[in-house]
N, C-alpha and C positions, 0 to 999 in steps of 0.2 A: 195520177193522170199524166204527169210529165213523162214518165217512162213509156207509157202507151203512145204518146205523141212522138217521142224520140224514135220509136220503132219504125215510124213511117216518114221521118224527116230526112231530107237530103241536104247536106251542108254546103252544096255548091251554090254560088250566088245566082247563077242562071236558072237553077232548078228549085231553089228554096220555096218560092211562092207556089209553084205548081205542085210541090209535094204537100204543102198545107192544103191547097185546093183539093188534091186527091184524097187527103185524109177526110175532109169534110164531105165530099161528094160520093166517093166510091167505097170507103171503108164502112162496114156496118157499124152504126152508131158513132162514127167518127166525129160528126158534128156535135153530138152530145158530149163526148169526151173533151173536145176543144172548148165548148162552152163551160163545162164543169171546171176545167182548168183555169180559164180566164176569170170566172166568177169566184172560184175558190181563192185565187190570188187576191182579188179585190176584197173579199171577206177577211182574209188574213191580214191585210193592211189596215182594215177598219179596226180589227182587234188590237193590232199594234198601236194605232193612234189612241184608242181608248185606254190602253195600258199606260201610254205616256201621259195622257191627261190625268189618269188616276195618280200617277207618280208625282205630277206637279201639284195636284190638289192636296195630297197627303204630305208633301214636303220631302219626298224620297230623294230629291236632287241634292239634299244636304250630305248624303253619303257619296262623296265625289267619285271614289273608285268604281262603285257599282253603277252610278249614273253615266260615267264616261264609257264603260263597257257597253251599256245600253245604247249610247249614241253611236258607238262604233258598229254595233250590230244593226242599228237602223240604217246607217249609211251602206253597210254591206248588203242588206236586204234591198235597198233602193237600187244599188248597182246591179244586183241579180235580176231585179224586175226590169230594169232598162235593157239588159241583154236579152231577156225573154221577149221584150216588146219589139226589139230590132230583128230577131231571128227570122220571122217570116219574109222579110225583104219585100213588103207590100208598099202601097202608096203612102200609108201613114208612117211606115218605118223610116 
């Protein structure tokens, strides 16, 4: 879904929000693609947090190298999500 959104996105700060609005209003099923993208990202993070909880429950954090790589991946995912949140240049961004 991100590639479909990127096809209609304009990376200019003055046009970014209007390109997102164009995607939702004028592109056929653009609103659906954007909602699938947003909800898919939320579902992905729910799965990540469940995976972390399972790792804590079963004591997987005892394997330090693997746990540290997981923490680095989590921080990378959070940074990527932040960038995706800021890209529309809307009121909440």
